[in-house]
N, C-alpha and C positions, 0 to 999 in steps of 0.2 A: 635539386639537381644542381644549384650554383655551388653549394658547398663540395659536392662530390668534383665538378669542374676544377674548382680551386686546388682540391687535393691532388689531383692529376697533375696540375700545372707546376705545383711544388715539388713534387716527387718523381715526375718524369712520365714519359708515355707508356712505360710498361705496367703502371699501376692500374689494377683493375678494382672497381668498386661496385659491391652489390648491396642494395639497401634492402633490409629484412625487418621483421618485427622485432629481431633481437637487437639491432643496432640503430634503428630508425631515431631514436632518441639523441643519438650522437649528432645527427643532420639537423633535426627539427627541434631540438631542445626539450624541455620538460613540457608535458601535455598541459594546455591551458584550462582543460576542463577535467574535473574528477568525477567518474562514473560510478554509480552505486553497484553494490554486488549482493547477491544472495545471503541471507542471514545463515549464521553458523549453526543454529538450532531452532526448533519450534519454540516460541516465545509466548507466555501469557501477557495479554494486554498489549501486543505489539504486531501490527499487521503492514503489508507492503502494498501501497498504492502506486499509482503511475501517474506522471505528470508530463505536461508538454511545456517546452521552453524553446526560445528562439535558437538554441543550439541543438534542438532535437529533443528526444525523449528522455525521461529521467526517472528512477526508482525514488518512491516517496515514502518513507517510514512515518506511521502513525503510531505514537505511544500514549497508552492511557494508564494512569496510576489512580488507585483509589485509597483515600485516607478518611479518618474520622471527620465528621463535620456536620452541617446542617442543610445539605441539599444543594450546595453551589457547584455550578459547572464552570471551570476556567479552561480558557483555550489559548495556548501560547505558541509562538513561533513565527511572529510577524505575519499574521494572516489577514486577509483582506475581508471585507464585509460579506461578501458571498460564501466564502469558506467558513466563516464564523455562523453563517445561518445554517450551512449543512451541518456543523456539529449540533446545533440545537435540534434540527430535524431528526438526526441520528438518535440523539438521546430521547426524544419524544416517541419515536418508533419503538426503542427498547423498553420505555415505561409503559406503552400500550400493549406490549406482549410480555408484560410481567407474569401474568397466569401461565402462559404456554412455556416461558422459560423457567418456572419453577421458582420465581422470586416472590417475596412477600410484596403486598400491594403497595406499601410505603417504603420500600426498599431503600429508595433514595434519600429519605428524610434525615438520616443519621450518618450519611457520608457525603465528601465531596469528591467530584470527579475532575480530574485534570487530564486534558488532552494536549499533547505537545507534538509538533512537528519540528524535528531537528534541523538545523542550519539556520538559526534564528535571525541571522543577518539578512537573509534573502527574503525579499516579499513574495508571498504566495496567495494565490486566489482562484476561485472557479468552483464550480459546484461537484466535479467528478470525483472528489475524496470522499463523498457521503457514504458510500457503502463500506470504504475502508474504515472510517471513524465508528461506523455502527459495529463492524466486525470486532475492531479493538476493545470497544466498550463491553461487547457481550462476552468476549474472551476473558476480560478482567473480572466481570460480575461472576461468571460461571466457573472461573479458574480453568478453563479449557485452553490450551495452547493453540496458537494459529499455526498452520502448516507453513513452513519456511519457503516451501517450492510453489507457493500460489502467490501471484500478484492480482490486483482487480482495480477496475476503474468503472465509475457509474454514479449517476446522481441519484439520491434517495428522496422518495416523499414521504409524508407522515404516515401513509398507510403501507410503507414498505416496498413500493414499487420501484424498479430500477430503470431509470430514464438514460436515454443515449447520451454520449458524449462526442467530442471531437478529437483528432489527432491520433486515431487509433494505430495507424501506421508507425508513428513515431514512438509511441508508447511501446508497441510491440517490440520494436527494435531494442528499447532500452531493456525490456525484460530478457530478451535473448542475450543481450550484451552481458547482463547481470547474472546469467546461469539459471534463470527462472523458467521451468518447463511447462508452466500451467498459467493460463490468465483466465480470469472471470471478467466477460464483457457483458454489456446490456444486449439483450436479444434483438433489439432494433438496429444494432452496430453489425449484426451478423453478415449484412450485405457488403460491408467495408472490408471483411477479410479478404477477398479476392485482390484487393490493392497491396496486400503485404508481400514481400519478396519470398520467393520460395524457399529460400535458404532458412528463413524464420519459420515457415509454416511445416518444415520437415522437423524441427526441434521443439516447436512450441504447441500445445494442445490448448484450444481456444474453447471454453465452456460459457455458451450463451445462457444468461439468467434473466428472469422476469421479475422475481421477488427476492426481498432480503432474506427470507427463509432459505431459499436455494442457496445463497451467498454463505450463509452460516454453515449448512450441511456440507458444502464444498471446501470451505476455508478452514474451519475448525478441526482439530485433531481427534476425530471421533470415529468409532466403527459403526454406529447406528444413528439415526436422527433422533432416537428416543433419549440419546444422553443429552440432547439440546432441548427437545421440547417435551415437556412432562406432562401437560394438560392437568394441573393441579389446581385446587381452590386458591382464589386470590388472597386468602388469608393464611395460605401457606407460610410458615415462618422459616426462611432460608437465613442462616448466618452468613453475612457477607464480611469477612474478616478483612482488616487493613494489613495484616502481616503478610510478608513476601513468602509465597508458597514454593517459588522455584527459583533457582539460582539462575538469573538470566540477566534476567533482568531483574528579477522577479520572475516565479514560477507561475504558470497558468495551466489549469486542467481543462 
């Protein structure tokens, strides 16, 4: 308002100023924060999580790459101890579900898995990215893209249970702002949906989940759960190629 008043004083009483989304940067300057947007395409090994920050909610991209190796799990992106433990829990869940996912019992012994969270200069921590990490890992191993229009938040246990998180309102606003129409949330957070602004509720579909299997069914680009869960013998030999198959590719949770 001060800049508008200054403009009126300089140019005369007849000056009329209207602040709108198109010219607001003229008066307020460059936005101090950069907000995430929905991915341009469904990606293999890339899932969208949601984070809580002091500035509000934010989209959190989780990337997973698979290379030849000896079973090493690498986590980068300036992650805190809790978030690193979430990555370990996510990996253990995937290993425990090898049979159902159609993976060989020792699939992890000849590959290295790298989990990266972009914007590496910003510290990140918290448990709520657990289901996002597990989704990105499963996507990379199964070579099934993650739906770009789905974001998620939730802590994961070794048995695949999805535990409640905080900051659902702020995270939902971030998804809405980024153009994401579907959010997977812990079943126990269903009661918090009533606190979310009506403008968001009209545009965003919330899907409550209790187990990681439900997350994969809703997040991966499949027509049937049978494309994910194959119920094969643990000795089933599935080739996990390290070749790229598609052209695609402090925060607190």
